[in-house]
N, C-alpha and C positions, 0 to 999 in steps of 0.2 A: 504493500500500500504506500503510495507516494505521500509526500508532505502536503498538508493542507495550507494553502496560502491564507493568511489573515489580513484583514483590512481594519481600519478604524472607522467607527460609526459616526456619522453626522446626525445631529439632532437639532430641532427647532430651538432657536435661542430667543427671538423677540420679533414682534410686529411693530413697525414704525412707519412714518410717512403717511399715515391714515388718520383722518379726523373723524369721519363717519361714513359707514356703508350706506348704500342706497336702498337696500331691501327693507330695512326696519324704520322705525319712527323715533323721533327725538322727544324726550320728556323732561320736565323739571323734576328734580329730586330735592329732598330736604336733608341737609347734612349740617351737623353742629348747630342745629337750631335755626339755620338761616334758610329763608325761602327766596327763590328768584335768582340765586347766585350760581347754583350748580345744575348741570344738565347731564343726563345719561344718553349716550348715543351708541348704536350698534357699530361694531368694528370687526367685520368678518365673523369669527366664532366667539369673539370677546365682546364685552361692553365697557366702554371708556366713560369715566366720570370726569367732566371738564369743569374747571373753575373759570367762569366767564369773566370775572374781574381781573384775574392774573393771566388768563389764557394758557393755563397749565393743566396737565393731566395729573389728577391726584389719586385716582383709584382705578384699578382694572379688575373687572369681574370676569374671571377666566372661564371660557367654555371648553368643550372637548374637541369637536370636529366639525359639526354642522354650523351653518351660517345663521346668525340671528335675524329673525323676521319681524318680531313684535316685542314691545316693551310696555309695562304698565306698573306704576308705583302703587304701593298699598296706601289705604287712607291714613294710617298712622305715620307714614313716611319712613318706616324702619326697614321695609323690604321692597324688593323689586322683582316682579314676575317677568321672566324672559322666555319668549317662544322661539323655537328653532325650526330649521328647514325640514327636519325629519319628523316633526309632529310632537316633539317632547317639550315640556314646560319645566323650567327650574325656578325655584324661589331663592333669591340671594338676600343675604343680610347686608344692609348698607353700612353697618357698624364694623363687621369683621371682613366683609367681602367674600364670604364663603357661601356656596350654594349646596345646602345639605338635603333639600327636598326636591325630588324629581318626579314629575307625573308623565307617564307614558300611556297615551290612549289614542292619539290621532295617528293616521297613516299618511298624512301629507303635511305640508308646511302650515304653521300657525299664522292666521291672518287677523285674529282679534283676541284681545285679552281685556277683561274688565272685572274689578272687584265689586262686591256689594258694599253697602254703606258702612258696615262694621268691619269689613275686611276678613270675615270668616269664610266666605265663599268666593270662588274664582270661576268665571265662565270663560271658556276658550273656544274659539271658532277656528275652523281649518278649511283648507281646500278640499278635504274629503267630504264636505257638505254636512258634517256633524257638529253639534255643540255639546260640550261636556262641562258639567258643573262639578267642581272639585271642592272638597272640604279641606281647607288649608290647615285647620287646627289638627284634625285627625289624620292628615296627610293621606287621604284616600279619595276615590271618585264617588260621587253621589249618584249621578244618573247621566245617561246619554240621550240627547234630544235629536231625533231624526225626522226630517221632513223637507228640508231644502233640497233642491235638485242641482245646485251648483255651489261654488265656493261661498263661504260666509264672509261678509264684509264688515259687519258690526254686530255686537250683542251687548245689550245694556240691561242692568237690573233696575227695577223701580224701587224707590226708597220706602214708600209707605205700604206698598202691596207686594205680596210674594209672587211677582210676575217678572217675566223677562221678554224683551222685544228684540228681534233680530232681523237683519236684512241680508240679502245675498245677491249674487250675480244672476239668479233665476228670476229677477224682476219682481219679487214679492217681499213683503214685510210680514213676519209672523209673530203672533203673541202666544206666549207659553204660560200655562198655569203650573208653577213649580210644586204646588201641593199634590197635584195628580200627574205631573210630568207629561202633559199632552198639550198639543197646539189647539187652542180654542178659537182662534181667529186668523184668517189669512187675508191680507190686503193685496189685491191684484190691480190696483189702480195705476201702477207704473207700466210704461211701455218698454223701458230699457232697464239695464242693470241698475240696482240700487247700491250706490257706492258708500253711503254714509247716512247716519241718522243721529239726532240728538233730542233730548227731552228738555223743555224749557217751561217757564211760567208755572213753577211748582208742579211739574209733571202733568200739566193740563193741556200741553200742546206738544206735538211731534213735528219735527222738521226733517225732511228727507231730501237727499241729493242724488240725482241719477245721471245719466249720460247726456243730458241736455243742459241748457242754461237756466233751468228753473229750479228753485228751491220750493218744494211743496209743503204747505202747512196743514196740519190736521189737528182738530180739536178733539181731546179725549174726554169722554164723559163716562164715569163709572156708574153702573146701573144701581148700585146700592145707594149712591147719592141722588140719582134721578128719582128713584122710588121714594126717597125721604121727602116728606112734605115741607121740611124746613128749607130745602134748597130753592133759591130764587131762580127765576127764569133766565136762561142764557141770553146775552145781548145779541142783537141782530148784526150780522156782518154783510157788508155790501158784496154782492156777487155770490152769496151762498145759495145752494140749490133748494128747490121746493118740489113737493110731489113725490110719489112713490118711486118712480124710475130714477129721478134725480137723486133721491135719498140713497138708493142702492149704489149709485155711482159715487156719491160723495163719501160713502162709508168704505170706499176702497174697492168697489166692484162687488159682484155677487159672492156670497160666502160659500165655501166648499162644504157640501153636505146640507142636509135639512136641519138647521140649527134652530132649536126652540128659543124664544126670547128669554125664558128663565134660565137657560143654560149658558147664556152669554154673560161675560163679566163686565165688558165695557163696549162702548161704541166709538168709532173714529169717523169724524166728519171733516171732509176737506173744506177749508175755509178760504183758500186762495193760493197764490204763488208769488214768490219773490224772484225777480229777474236779475240774474248775475250779469256782470259786464263781460265775463269770459264766455266764449262760445263752445268750448269743448267740455268734456265731462268733469264732474266733481271728483277731485283726487282725494281730498281730505275735508271733512266737515266736523267741527267741534265747537264747544262752548266752554267758557270758563266755569269754575266751580260755583259761582254765584248764579249762573244761568242768565246773566244779564247781557253778556257779550257773545255774539254768534260770529264765527269766522269760517271761511271756506276759501279754497283755491283750486285751480285747474292745472293743466300742463303748461304753466307759465310762471312768471316771476311776480305775480300780484296776489296779495292776500286781501280779500274783501271783508271788512268789518261791519257788523250790524249791531244795533243796540235795541234791546227788548224793553219797552217802557213798563214801569210798574203801574198798578191800579191808580195810584194818586196822580202820576204823570199823565195817564190816559184821561183821567177825569178833568184835569186842568186843560188838556188839549181839546177835549170835547166842549168845555165851556167857552174856550176861545173861538172854536169853529161855530158854535151856536151864536155867539155874539156877532161874529162877522156875517153870518147868514141873516140874522135879524136886521142888521144895519143895511145889508143889501136889499132885503125885502122892503124895508121902509122907503128906501130911495126909489125902488121900482113902483111901489104903490102910492107914494106921496103921503102916507099917514105920518102922524106925529109920534114922538118918542113915548108919550103916555099910553098910547094904544098898544095892546098886546097882539102879536101876530103869531100864528101857529107855523113854526118852522121845523122841518124834519131834517135831522142831521144824522148820518150813519158813520160809524167808525170802520174804516177799511183796514186791511191787513198792513198796508204800507204805513198807516198811522201808528199801528202798534209796534211794528218792527221797522226802525229807521236805519238808513245807511249812515255810517259814521265817517269812514275814510278808507282809502286803500293804502296798503303798505307795499312799496316797490322795493324788491330786493335786487342784489347785484347779479343773480343768476336764477335759473329755474328752481322752484321750490320742490323738494321731495317730501318733506313733512314739517310740521310745526307744533308748537304747544303754547298755551296761554296760562298766565297766572295773574290773579288780581291781588295786589298787596293791600294790607290794611290802610295804607296812606291814600288809597284811591288810584294808585298808579297801576297801569296795565302793562305787562311785559309780554312780548311775543318773541320766541326763539325759533330760528329756522335752520334746518339742515338742507343745504343746497346741493345741487347736482354736481358742482365742481369741487367737492371735497372741502366744504367751507361751512362754518357755523356763524350766524349773525344774530345779534340781540337788539331788538327795538323796544322803546318804551314810549308811552303816551298817556295822557290823562283824558279819559272819555267824558268826564263831567264838564270839561271846559267847552265853551261855545264852538270853537274851531280847533279841535285837537290836531296836532301835527306830530307824526311819528319821528323819533330821533334815534339814530343808530348809536347805541352806547358802547358796544364792544363787538369784537369778532375774533374768531380763532382761525388763524390763517398761516402762521409760520410753520406749523407742524406737518405740512403736507403740500404737495403740488396741486395745481388746479386741473391738470390733465394727466393722462397716463405717462409714466416714466418710460422713456425709450432707450436710455443708455445708462450704464452703471460702471464705476471704476473704483479700484482701491488705490490708496496711496502706497508708496514704497515701504513705509513702516507699518502697514496694516492698521493704522489708527483712524484714518479719515476715509469716508465713503462719499463718492461723488454720484449724484443723481441729477439727471437733466430731463426736462419735459418740453412742452411747446413754448413756454414763455420764460423759464427761469432755470438756473442751476442752483442746487442746494448741496452744501457740504455738511456731512453729519459726523459727529463723534461716535465711533463704533461702541465704546464702552458705556456712554451715557445715553446714546440714541437721541441726542439733542441736536437741533439744527444750529450750526454755529456761523453760517454765512449763506446769504442768498444773493445771487447775481442775475440780473436780467439778461436774456439772450434770445436769439431766434429759435425756430423749431429745431431742437437738437435731435440728432440721430446716432451720433457716435462721440466718444470722448476718451481722454486719458490725461493722467497727471504728467506734467513735464518733470524730468528728473530734478530733484530738489523739493518737489511738492509745494512750490510757491505759486505756480501757475498751472492752468489747465487749458487744453485745446479742445474745442468743440467743432464737430462737423455738422452742418445744418442742412435743412431740406432745400434751401435756396442755393446750395452749391458753395457756400462760404465756409472758411475756416476762421473761427473766432478764438483769439488768445485773451484769456482773462486772468487778472491778478487777484489772488485770494485775500491778500492782506488788506488791500484798499477796496475790494469788491467792485472793480471797474473793468471795463473792456479796454485792453491795451491796443489790440490791432485786429482788423478784419480784412481777410484776403479773399478775393474772388477766385476760388480755386478751380471750380468746374462749372460747366453749363447746367448740369443737372444736380440732383441731390447727392450729398456726400454720405454714402451709406456706411462706410467703414473706414477707420484709420488704424494703423498698426505701428507700434514703437519697436525699434530694433532691440534685441535682448541685451546688448552690451551697455546701452544707455550712456553712450559717450557724450561729452559736452556738445559735440556737433552730431547729434543723433539724427537718424533718418526717419522721415515720416512718409508713409505711402497713402495716398487718397485718390479717389476716382469718382467720377463716372467715366470720363475719358481718363484712364488711369494715369497718375503721375506721381513722381517722387519729389517731396519737398524737404528742405533742410531748415530747421530752426537754428538760427545762429545766436548763441548765447550773448555775445557782446557785439554791440553796434556802436563803434566809437565815433564821436563827433569832436572835431578840433575846437579847442577853446572851451569845452564843457567838461565837467567832472561828473558825468553820469553815464550809465549804460542800461540798456533794456533788452529784453528778449524780442526777437523778430522772426518772421517766417518768410523764407524765400524758396522759390521753386528751382530745382536743379535739373531734373529730367522729366520727360513725359513719354508715356507709352500708349499708342493708339490701338484700341481694340474694337472689334466689330459689334460686340454686344454690351449692354449695360452690365456693370460690375456690381455685385451684391455684397461681397465680403472679401477681405484681404488679410493675410496673416504672414508673418515672418516665420521661418524655421528656427529652431533653437540655436543652430550653428551660424545663423545670419547669412547663409549662402543661398538660400532659396526663398522665393516669395510665392505663395499660393493665392490664386485669384479665382473666385467662383463667378460664373457668368449667368446671365438670364436664360441662356439656351440649355441649362441643366448640365453644363460641363465645368470642370475645374482645370485650370492651366497652371503649370509650375514654371517659374522663370528663375534663372540665375540672377542674383542681385547685381553682379558686376557687369554682365553683358545683356541682361534682360532677354536671354534666349530661353526656349522651352526646355523643361526638365522632366522629371518623373512625378509621381503623385502621392496622396496622403489620405486623411480621414475627413468625411463630409457628412452633413445632415441635410435633409431635404423636406419639401412639402409632401413627398410621397410616404412620410412617416418612418422612413428607414434611415439608418446610419450605416455608411459603408466605409470600410477600412481598406485602403489601397496600398500596394507595394510601391516604394520609391525607385526600385530598380527597373522593373519591367512594366509597370503601370497596370498590373493585374489586381483584381479585387480579391483581397484575402478573405473578407467576411462581410456579409450583408446582414445587419441586425434590425429586426423589427422593433423600433425603439418606443414609439408612442402611438396612441390611438388617434392622434390628429397631427397636424403639421409640426415638424421640428423647427423651432424658432431660433434656438441658440445652441452653440456647442463651444466648450472651452476646456482645455486641459488643465489639470493641476500642475503647477510648475515643478519641473525636475522629476516628473513621474510619467508613466504611461496610463494614468487614470484620467478620465475626462467626464464632464457633466454635460447633460443635454436637457433642454427645457422645451415644452411643447404647448400646443393649444389645448391639450387634455388636462391642464392644470397641474401637471406633475413635473418634478425634477428627478432625473435618474442619473446614477453614477455607473460608469462602465470601466472594465479593464480591457485595454486595447491589446494586451499581450495574449490573454486567454480568451478574448472575445466573449466575456461573461458580463451579465448584469449584476452589479454589486448590491445596490440598494435603491429604494424609491423614497423621495422626500415629498410628502403630501401636506398641504396646508392652504395653498391658494385656492380660490373659489372661481376664478375665471382665467382666461388665457394668460400665459406667462410670456412676456415680451422679451426679456433679456435677463442675464445673470452675470456675475463677476466673481472670480476666485481670487482671494488675497494672495500676495506674493509668497507668503509662508505656507499657503494651502490649508490653514486652520479655519478659515471662514469663507462662506459663500453667501452672497447677497443676491436677491432676485426681486423683480418687479412684475406686476400683473395689471390686468385690466380692472381688477377690483380696487385699484388705487393704493394698495398696500405694498410696502417693502418688507421683506422677510430676511432675517439674518439666521444663518445656519452655522453651527459651530462643530468642529471636529473634536470628539472626546477621546479619552484614553481607553474606552471600552472596545475590546476586539470584536470584530464582526466576522463570523464564519458563515460561508455561503450555504452550507447544508442546513444549519440552524435557521438561517434567514428564510430559506424556502419552506421549512417546516412551520415556522411562525406564520408565514403568508397563507399556507394551506389551512392552518387552524383558524385564522381570521376569516377566510372564505367560508369555512364550515360553520362557524358561529353566525355569520351573516345569513347563510342559508337556513339555519335552524330558526333564527329570529323571524325570518320571513314567513315560515310555515305557521299558519294559525290553527290552534286546536279546535276540534269539532265538539260542540256541546250537544248532547242528545236532544233530539226534537227541534233543533234549530238549523235553519238554512244559513248559507254564507252571508246573505244580505240582511239577516235579522239579528246581528250581533249588537245587543244593547248593554253589554258590559262596558264599563268605563276604561278598563285596562287594555294593554296590548302586550302580546308576547314579545319579550326581548331576551337577550342572552342572560341578563341578570335574573330574570324570573326563572329561566331554565336552570341556571346554577342554583338558585334558591330551592327549587323543587328537588334537585339532586342532593342538596345538603339534607333536606328532610328525609329523603329515601335512605341516605347513608345512615342518618341517625336512627331511623326506625329499624334498619337491618342490624345495626349495632345493639339496639335494644332487644331485638329478637335473639341474637347470638348470646348476649350476656345473660338474658333471662334463662335460656336453655342451659347455659353453662352453670348458672347458679343452681338450677334444679338438679342437674347431673352431679354437681359437687355435693349437694345435700344428701342425695341418695348414696353416694360413695361413702360419705362420712357416717351416715346412719348404718350402713352395712359394716363399716370398720369399727364402729363403736367409739370413735373419738373425733373431735373437731379439729380440722386442719384449716388454717386461713387460706382463703382463695386469693390468688394473685390478682392485683387490680389492673384493669385495662389501662395502657399508657394514655389513651385519649381522655378517659375519665379522670385519671390522675392529673393531667394538664389543666383540667377545669376545676381542680380543687377536690379531687377524690369524691365526686358526686355520684349519685345513683344513675343507672341507665335512663330511667324515666325523666329524671331532672336534666339529663343531658339533652334529651329531645325537647324539653321545655325551653332550655337555653337557645337551642337552634331556632325554635319557633319564634321566640322573642327577638332574635337577631335579624329576622327578615324585615325589610323596610315596610312601613305601613302601606305605602303606595303600591307595593308589589305583592301584597299578601294574596289577594284574590287570584291574580294570574298565576302565581306559584302553585296554589292549590288546584287550579284548573289543569295544570300540566301533570299533576300527581296521578299516577295510575290507580285504578280502583282496588288493586290487590293490596295497596298500603292503607286504604281508607279505613277498614275495620280496626286495625291497630291504632291509627290516628284518633278515631272516635273514642276508643277505650282510654287512650292516654289523655284526651281532652276532658273526659269525665273525671279522671283522677286529678287533673290540674284544676278544674273548676271547683272540685270538692275542697281543695286547699284554700280557695278564696282569693287567689292572687291573679291580677290582670284579668278579671272576669270579663270586662268589656272586649278586650282583644280576643280572648278565647271563644266567647260567644259569637263574635263576628266570623271567625274561621269555621266554627261549628255550623252556623246557619248557612254559610256559603256551601259547605260540603253537602249538607242535607238538601239544598236546593238543586245543585247540579247532578247529584247522584240519587235523586229521590226514587226513581223507578227501581234501580238495583237494590237500594237499601230496603225498601218496603217489600220487595219480593224475596228477600233473604230471611228465612224464619230464624236463623241463628242470631241475627242482629236485633230481633224484636226485644228481648230482655235488656240489651244494652241501650236501645232507644228509650225504653220505659225508664230505665235508671237515669239516663241523661235528662229526660223530661223533668223528673223530680228534682235532681240536683240543680239543673239550670234555673228552674222556677224559684227554688229556695234561695240560691245565691244572688240571683238578680233582684229578688225582693229585699234581701239584706242590703245590697248596694243602693237600691232605691231609697230605703229607709235612711241610710247614712247621708245620702245626698239631700233628702228632705229635711233631716235634722240640721244639716249645715246651712241650708237655705233659710230655715226658720231662725237659726242663730244670727245669720247676717241681717235678716229683716229686723230682728230685735235690736241689733247694734245700730242699724240705720235709724230706727225710731228714737233710740236714745240720743244719737248725735243730733237729730233734728230737734228734739225737745230741748237740748242744751243750747243750741245756737238759734233756735226759733226761726230757722230757715229750712225749707225743703230742698234737699240736695238734688233729687232726681226728677222732680216735677214742680212746676209752678202752679200751686193750688189755686191761687187767686185767679189766674187767667182761665183755668179750667172751670171755676165756679161762674165767672162772668160769661163764658161761652155757653154753659148750660142754661143760665138765665136768659140769654139772648134767644136761644133756640126755643125755650118754653114760651117766651113772649110771641115769637113768630107763629108757633103752633096755635096758641090761643087766638091770635088775630085772624089766622086763616080759618079756624073753626067758626068764629063769629061771622066771617064773610060768607062762608058756605051756608050757614043756617039763616 
């Protein structure tokens, strides 16, 4: 057996150059008791917390692999819910930055997240058309709501009612009764996709935004309030529909099914529309927490703000309109001011919801968030398409509010994709260049230390000495920039077309050679340009030779011995030239858009090996200095390392979420930096951990197997594939949890049989001999086998319990049921044990009831469960009574009610009683 060649593993080190990803939304978060200063933005698989006042990144909520698609802060401001591309939801603590709670239930990307008023429940909507309501405290799923036919766009809890309203791309709005978990009303009044909705005016009005320029307004009337005699008549709205047919249309179209009036909970009546200035679809629609400011935007850079008037403001406005109408009527009729005229004035929707102002940002808006500070200041933060965050503030209460841009986060990233990367000779500085600027980064701190304006950059390198850089641009120019002053020293018209590549000779002599092309040429930067009578010198670029080629040149590289120059052409060929004579030579290694990497011999021009490298075009190829290892990057979002001697794939670096444009390897080979269309720069570091190819292949096969296991969904008896109403999803974690339970039950069986056998042997021998303890039980503190199963059961995450039991084979269920009876009898963790017990009984009901041997066990479980649950209920009731007593004691001492304003409640009751008495007298 030959020697196994070892390599050193590269691992992901950091993500930088990214301010915010485009798939998710930006939200305000509360840190250190301050509101309106910190924002959370998605950053590929992570979440960055930015300090808008300082423009600094202060916290990173680290994800695993999938890209972030949705963010939602909790009402208490202590947690942040994060939705991912794979359908998972994680709850992060903003104090520690850790995400210990994970919900897996959706099978597609999360599109909507919303907490209820208290923060105990979380509703998640997804592209899989389902809505799942999660119990955040118990870390488990409550129920799955199925009914939409396309992706969910928004889901909102109502504050006072146990209801939920949702919208989707199927052009409907659905109302859900969370007590019965069913949809009791479907509004089909929209003709296109419903992209957003908000509840305003104390949840008495619903505003929806679709794919047109209208914002539709719907009045919500709860039937309990309509049936109450104390409720006054609703005001008339201009343009509201009358008649049976119009009423059906106003209520959102015909209701699905024959719904009886007593079965309905509310009615929705369309009262009008607000016209937006934008002509395309609504991208985001939101309101601040006070419900007074409404904002929306489309696929543009304008945010439209509307103000929803209060009842007092509407009353004042009605009085003014009435006064104007009377004055106009008197002028038309010629009557005096003492005479009363009957004038009818109606309040329109435009009178109730007034346009405030438009906020114009510097680029297209991807998402925004609003916050209303106690001082009356409104702040709006924007995540823009060009990797930028801007903050605007205004005072809506002023007569003519003007938005003012107060801060922006801009230095931490480029406005467009990075197209070229380079390392300095000391491996400390990283150069990145895009369409408008060059940025120099400190590799250790990942901070931007210099920004220089430039043309559209395509290639670059550090001049020896690392004080200047040379940039090749799309316009055919070579730009020489000084890093100390951040200025452009010289610009040379090098070529007629774009400069796609430049290459520095390996010797890096003071008079180093530079090769650039479209019409390929060799240029020489002269370090010293002496001027008589002046004591200064500066770097300059001069052309020494030019080589005319028939095709456009795409890339150029020096050979390590400086004797050859390789040139790749647009006609899919690579030509090798001697540096001194510029004559043809032999060949090398190439990567192409055909997804292959070919390694060629330099002697005879034969192809030694053709490697299928990527699933899409190979975009970049670079050798590790002084080795035969090289890296390739492709449009398949992957970076791969190869061994050119053995023609083997060494490892794959995954992390980018979109096409990778370029990469650079440091002169020492310890670092690799890459740039992508997702606007991020990623740094990869070489570790001291050895990488063995056989082990790497085995790990890759295991990862593929785990992924295939997680994709296969378990079958529930009596349920079809489309009728899965469980909130969980099978993942590799739930499979491993089920395996741990099975291993624990098997150990329990073996140890129980061994103990029985040992007792029989001791009884036959007439003496007691100690039984050797199982090492696993000894590691857990020398516990019993049943206690070991209990510890494994408690160690399963609450959010994964149901799915883990669902994977469990039925052959283990009888033993698990007997152990659960034993655990419940002890009175510890009764709630958790009953939850697992009831789930097993529900999914295996048929097999359990048909097995006569389990009947005594079920009867025993019934008695034990009822007894222990009653004890727990009594303890909770006793504690609640004690808390109520303490509350009354505190209220009596302070003479103030802590939890309710008794005076306001009493006045409300008196008012309703007077209205009822007045109405009865009128009817009689």
